[in-house]
N, C-alpha and C positions, 0 to 999 in steps of 0.2 A: 504494500500500500504506500502510495506516494505521500510525501509530507503534506501536500495541499489537501489531499483527500482525508488525511488523518485529522487535520485541523477543521475541515468541514464537518466531519463526523462529530468531533468534540463540540463544535458550536451547536449543531442540531441537538445533541444529547443534553447540553446545558439549557438550551431553549425549551426543550420538552420537559426537563426537570423543573424549570421555572414555572411553566404553565401548569404542570401537575401539582407543584407546591401551592400555587395560587388557588387552584381548584380545591385542593385539600383544605387549605386555610379557610376558603370561602364556605366549604361544607361544614367545617367545625364551627365557624362563626355562626352560620345559619342554624346549626343544631342548637347551640347554646342560646342564640337569640330567640328561636322559636320556643325553646324550653322556658325561658324567662317570660316570654310573651304569653305562653300557655298558662303559666302560674298567675300572671297579671290578669289574663282573660278570666280565669277561674275566680280570682278575687273579685273582679268587677261583677261577674255573674252572680256570685254569692251575695254581694251587697244588694244588687238590684232585686234578686229573688226575695231576700229577707225584707226589703222595703216594700216590695209588691205585696208580699203576704201580709205584712203588718197593716198596710193601708187598706187592702181589700177586706181583711178580717174586721178592722176597726169600723170602717164605713158600713159594712154589712151588718155588724152588730148594732150600729146606730139605727138603721131602718127597722131591724127586728124589735129594738127597744121601743121605738116610736109606735109600732103597731101594737105591741103588748100593752103599752100605756093607754093607747086609745081603746083597746078592748076592755081594759079595767074601768076606764072612764065610762064607757057605754053601759057596762054591767051595773055600776054604782048608780048612774043617773036613771037607768031603766027600772031599778028596784023601787024607786019612788019614796023610800023611807029615809033617805039620806037628808040630814038636817044641815049639812055643810053647804056653804055657798060654792059657786063654781070656782072662785078664786082660791078658797080654802081647799077644795078638792084638788086643784092644780098643784097647790102648795104641798099637799100630802103625797101626791104621786111623784112630784119632782124631787122630793127629798131622797127617795130610794133609787133614783137614777144617777148613774155615774156621768160625770162630765157635762151635765145639763146646766147651761148658764141662763137660759130663759125658756119659759113655756107660755104660749100665747094662743088666743083664739081670735081669728080674723073673720070678719063678716065677708059675704061674697063680694063686697065692694072694697075690701082691703083695710077696713077700719078695725083697730084693736078694740075688743070688748072686754077681754081678760088678759092680764099679763102678770107673771110672777118672775122675779129676778132671783137667781141663785148666785150670790156674789161671795167673794172671799170674806167681806166684812159682815155678811149676813144675808138672810132671806128677806125678800121685799115683795109685798103685793102692791103693785103700782096702782095708785088711786085713779079714779076715772078721769080726773082733769089732766092727768099726765099721759093718758093713752094717746097713741100716735096713729097717724094715717100712713099705712104702708103700701098704699095702692100704686105708688111709683117705683117701689123697689123691684129689682130685676127678678128676684126669686119668686115674688108674688105673681108677677106677670107670667113666669114660666109655669107655675102651678095652676094658675087660672085657665091656662090653655089646655090642661090635661083633663081627662074625664073624671067624673066623681068616682071615688074609690081608689084612685091611683096615688102613689107616693112619689114625691119629687125630692131628689137630693140635690141641694144647691151646690154651686161652686164653693171652694174653700177660700174665704177672704177674711179680712180683719173686721172685728165687730165694731159697730158704730152705734152710738147713742145720741139721739137728737142731732144727727149730722156731724158728730165729733168722734174721731177714733178713740177707742178705749186704750189707755196706756197703763202699764206696758202692753204691747201689741198682743191681741188675743185672737189667734187663728180660729175661725168659726165655720162650721158647716151647719146647714139647716135642713132638717127633715120635715117636709110639708105634706100633710095628708089632706086631700080634697074629699070632704065627707059628703055622704048621700043626704038628701032631704030628710030621710027617715032617722038620721042621727038625733039623739036626745037634744043636742044643741042646735039642730037644724043643719041646713047646708052651709058650709063655711070651710075654713082652713085651720087645722090644728098644727101649730108650728112649734118645733123643738129646736132650740139653739144649743149646739154641742161645742164646748170649748176643747180645741185640739192642741192646746199648748203642751200638755204632757205627751201627746202622741208625737209631736214634732221633736220634742226633747229626746224621746225614745228613738226616733229615726236617726238622730245624729249619732247615736251610739254605734250604729252599723258601719260608720266610716272606719277605714283602715289608715295606717300611717301614710301610705302614698295613694290612697283612693278617697277622693272627696265626693260628697253626695250633693246632687243638685236635683230639685223637684220643681217642675214648671206646671202651672195651671194652664193647660192648653198652650196657646201662643200669647197669653195675656200677660202673665207676670211670673217672676220667680217666687216660689213659696219658701224654698230653702236654697241657700247659695253660700259658698265660702266667704263671699263679701256681703256682710249684712246690709250694706247700703243699697244693694241691688234687689233686696227682698221686698215684696208687697208694693212695688212702685205704682201699680194701677190703683190699689186701695188707698195709697197715701197721696195720690195725685201729683207725683213728681215725675222727673224725666224717666220715661219708660225704659225698663231693662227686662228683656224676656228672651226666650229661646229663639224666637224668630229673628230678633236683631243680632243675637250673639252667635247662634249656630244655625243659620238657614239651611245649610246642606244636610246637617244631621236631622233637622226637622223634616225635610223632604223624605229622607231615608226612613224615618220612623213612621211617616204617614203611609209609605208604600210597603215597608217590611215588618213593621211593628217592633222590630228589635235590630240593633246594630252592635258590633263589637269591635273595639279598639280601632276607631277611625280618627284621623287627625282633624283637630278643630282649631279654635283660636289659640294663638301663641304656641302653636305646634304641640299642644297638649293632646293626650290620647283620651278619647271618649268612648264609652259604651252606654247603651240606653235601651229603654223599653217603653212602650205606650201602654198605660193602664186605663182600659175602658171598662168601667163598672157596668155589669149586666146582671142586676139583681131582680128577682121575681116581683112583678107589680111595682117596680121602682124606675123612675125616669131620672137620668143623669144628664149632665151637660157635656162640655168638651172633655176629652181624655186628659189624664195627667201623664206627663212625661218624666220618667225617672232616669237621671243621668248619673254616671260615675266618671270622674275625671282624674287622670294621672298627669301631673305637671310635666312639661317638656324636659326639665332638668333631670327628673328621675328616669324618664325615657332615655335621655342621654347616658345616664349611668348604666342602664341595661345594655345599651349599645357598646359602651366601653367594656363592661364585664364580659360580653360575648366576643368583643374584638380581641381581648387579651389572649384567650386560649386559641383563637383563630390565628393570631399573629405568631404565637408560640408554635403551633402546628405547622404554619408555613415555614418558619425558620428551621425547625427540626427536620421537616421533610426535605427542605431544600439542601441543608447541609449534609444530612445523612445520605440522601440520594447523590449529592455532589461528591461526597467521599467515595461512594461506591463507583460512581462514574469515573472519578479520577483514578481509582484503583484499577478499574477495568481498562481505562485508556492507557495507563502505564503498562498493564499486562499486555494489552494489544500492541503497544509500541515495542515492548520487549519481544513479543511473539513475532512481530513484523521484522524486528532486527534479526531474531534467530532464523526466521524464514529466509531473509536475504542472505544471511550467513550460510544457511543450509543449501540455498541455491548455488551460492558460490562454491561451497564444498562439493555439492553435487556435480557441478561442472568440472571441478578439479578431479573428483573421483571418476567421472566419465572419461576425462582425458587420460587419467592413469589407467582405467580399465581398458580403454582402447589401446593404449600403449602395451599393457600387459597382454591383451588379446593378440596383438601383433607379434609380441615376443613369444607368446605361447604357440601361435601358428608357426612361427619360425622354428621353435623347438620341435614341434610335431613334424614339420617338414624335415628338420635335421634328423629326428628319430627315424623317420621313414627312409631318409637317405642313408642313415647308418645301417638300417636293416637291409636296404638294397645293396649297400657296400659289402655287407657280410655275405649276401647271396652271390654278388659278383665275385667276391674273393673265393667262395666255395666253388663256384662254377669254374673260375680260373684255375683253381687247384686241381679240380677234376679234369679240366681240359689239358693241363700241362703234361699229365702222364701219357695219354694216348698220342698227343701231338709230339711229345718228346720221343716216344717209341717209333712213331712214323718217321720223324726226322732222322733217328738213328738208322732205320731200315733204308731210307733213301740214301743216306750218307754211305752205308755199307755197300749198297748196290752201286753207287758211284765209284767207290774204291775198287769193287770187283770188276767194274767196267774198264777202269784204267788198267788193271792188271791184265784183263783179257786183251785189250789193245796191244799191250807190250808182248804178250805171248803170240798174238797174231803176227807181229813183225819178226819174232824169233822162232816161231814155229808153234802152232796151236795143235794140241792133241785132242783126240776125241774125249778123253776123260776130263780134260780141262773144260771143254765146252759143256759136257754134261754136268760137271760140278757147278759151273756158273749158272746154268739154267735152273738147276735144283735150288741153289741159294737164292737166285732172283725170285723164283716162284714162292719160296717160303717167305722172303722179305715182303713181296707184294701182298701175300695173304695176310701177313701180320699188319702191314700198313692199312690194308682195307678194313681189317677188324678195328684198328684204332680210329680210322676215319669214321666208321659207322658209330663207334662209341661217342666220338665228338659230335656227330650229327644228333644222336639221341640226347646228349647233354644240352645241346643248343635248343632242341625242341622243348625239353622240360623247362629250361630257363625262359623260353619264349612263352610257354603256357603260364608260368608264374607271373611273368610281366603282364600278359594279357588279362589274367584273372584279377590282378591287383589294380589294373586300370579300368575294370568294368564298373559302370555306374548304374547298371540295371540288373535286377535279379535274373539268374539263369539256372537251369537244371544241370547239376553236375554230380560227379561221383566223388564222395569224400575220400574213398580209398585212393583214387588217382591224385587228388590234391595233396593228401598227406604223404603219399609215396614220392611225389616230385619234391616236396619240401625235405623229406628225410634224406633222399639221395643228394640234394643240394647241400645239406648241412653235415654230410658224413665226414667231409674233410675236416671241418671245424670240430666235430665230435672226436675224431681220431686225434687231433692235435691236443684236445683237452683230456684224452684218455678216458672218454665216456662212450659207453655203448648206447646207441640210439636205436630203439626198436618201435615198431608200430603194429597194432592189431586192429585193423579196420575191416569190417565186412565189405566184400566187393559189391553186395546188393544194396548198400546204403546210398540212396540218391536223395539229393536235397535241392530245393528251389530257393536260392538265396544269393549272397555275394561270395563267390569262392575266394576272391582275393582277401576279404576280411578274415575268413577262417584261416587262410595261410598265414596272414600277418599276426593273428592272435596266437596261433600255435608257435610261430617263429619267436615271438616275444617271450612266451613262456619257456621255450626250450633254451634260447640263448640266455635268458635270465638264470635258468638252472646252471648252464655252463659257467656263467660268470660268478654266481654266488654260492651254489650248493656244493661245489666240489673244490672250493678254494684250498682246503687242507687235506684232500683225499687224493690218493694216487689213481684209484680206479672208481668208476661209478657207472650208473645206468639211468637212462631216462626212457620211460615207456609211455606210448600214446595208445589209448584204447578207446573204442566207441561202441555203443550198443543202442539199438532202436527200442523205444518204449512207447508204443501206441502212436499218437500223433506227434511225438517228440523223440528226441534221441539225446543220449548223454555221452559226453566226451571227457575223458580223464587224462591228465598229464601228471605222472608220478615220477618222483626221483628219490633216490636213497642217499641224498646228500646230508648236509649238516643242519637243515631246517632253517626256519625264519626266526630272527631274534624276537623274544617276547615283547620287548618294548615298542616294536614297530608293527606288530601283527594287526592292531586295531586301526592303523593308518596306512596300511600297505597300498590301498587303492586310491589314496589321496595324491594329488599332484606334487611333484618335487620331493617325494619321500624315497630315500635311498640310503643304503649303508656303505656305498662305495663312491661317494661323491669325489673323493680324492683321486679316483681313477678316471674321472671325466664323465661319470654317469649323470644324467639329468633328473632321474626319478620320475619320468613320464611314461615309461614302458608299461607298468602295471596299471596306471591310471587310464591309459588309452585302451588297454585290454578290457577294463571294467566298462568304460564308455561304449566301446564297440559291442560288447556282449549284451549289455542291458538296453542301450538306446537304439542301436542300429539293427541288431539281429533279434531283438525281442526275447532274449534269454536271461539267465541268471548265472552267477558264478559264486562259488564258495570254496573254501580251502580248509584243510587240516594240516597242521604242522607242529612238530615238537623238536626242539633243539636236539640234534644228534640222530634223529630217526627219520629224516626226510620230510618231503612236502608233497601233498597231492591236491591239485586243483580239479574241481568237479564243475563242469559246465553243462547246462541243460538248454537245448534250442528246439524251436518248432521245426518240423520237417519242411515247412514252407512258410515264408513270411505272409502275414495276413493279406497284404495288398499285392502278393505275387503268386497266389495259388494257381492262377490260370496262365502263368508264364510258360 
């Protein structure tokens, strides 16, 4: 890998590491942030649910109280034995009711006929001259429009007396029953004013440390707000402050969805909210109440920071850990690249060395072959020298006899001299002819050996003839070594293979025995035998020499292994024998040897090479 590609890979890996680390940090941040928001969402929902339950229960109880009080009033007045006045009866009933601040009876025209005040400083039956006209009040108009027998629950607002707000502020809700004409008091309106101060104090207890409670009366005014100056602005007649002005988006969502959770509002605060629409049996209510919870923006910022810290830590850890791994891998890759380049260089060097070694080995093989050929030539030359020498001696003797005959012709040739010359000449010619025939036979055998060893295609041949030619060629060398060379080959054994290789293999084994087996013996014997065994045949070359040294027996077929390197041996002879037997002729070769008891090579060959059966 080039240096440029290496740096490109490094840049891509670090870029991927950065992106992966950012994603990991983002996921961790998102997980912590969502966990915090889920906790906050649950806190908001708990507060809203608690306020919703408290309000619904309280307002529902008020309508039930009003109906029960009316039923008791009807029972007492219908009995006819009651000596109390209507005001006293209202007084007695109101004493047992919780949170009742006023109990009144309004005529169909909205004029108070009876009113009892239940104040902190005491109970008061309002005298007739102080009774008021309530026909213009909104709650009377709402109740007047409802059918007889229906209960109307007014909006929650501040209580007013004679047009003046009661202080301290007194949140009040009115339960107004429109009575039937058959009512003991006739058709009119039974009105209960309930003081909700304790309820609102109770609702404030639902607030959490970072969750503020806001309650809005429809879109009219805040009934509960963290800023007390924004509460009851419509009732107080001051600059309005309400949900529509402060949170118009949230108001729209609440109108459509009835509930929202953790939406951003004013000053980036988080709001949750729900719309409380009272639906009580036989009870009419006005606008819904909106219950909101608010978490200030600064606390939301703390949540973001709290989630950002583990996200940032995750990003840093992921980036550096992965960076370390990438750096380590890049270093290893660089090291591997360096080693690869080094190996490529060494491979080229080894290839060059191997090519050189192969050339040298081929040269040594050729040299080995030439040496074998030289031994053959030397044997043939030795064999030829005897008959040629005899022939030369015969020709020379005939020449001398011819010179003597010519002298005798000039001095006087006798019959006996002529007969003696003819007889001698005949005998010399016969001997010369015999020697020349022997020379011819030797030349034919040498020619067959040369042709066989030069053959490159499998042919059918007689192993008896090949071994016979080789033995007669090596007889002179065997005689010089004082070794008896014998062969026992069946004449019927015919093979389809390379005859030259068999001749070369046997020559190497025989000459190897000449050279090593009889170094310290005066007389010896080398015997070649062959036997057919089914589709194969076995050839043995046995000698009775000194055997093979134990330390080289396990490496005898390896190249350049020899015990006579000082005599010029290359150590390739046995290696070539093994290669020829196993690789070229499809056979196998084993040997047994013991120092001092000779050596026997056993070779097994197929009768025909697999790809030459039809030759």
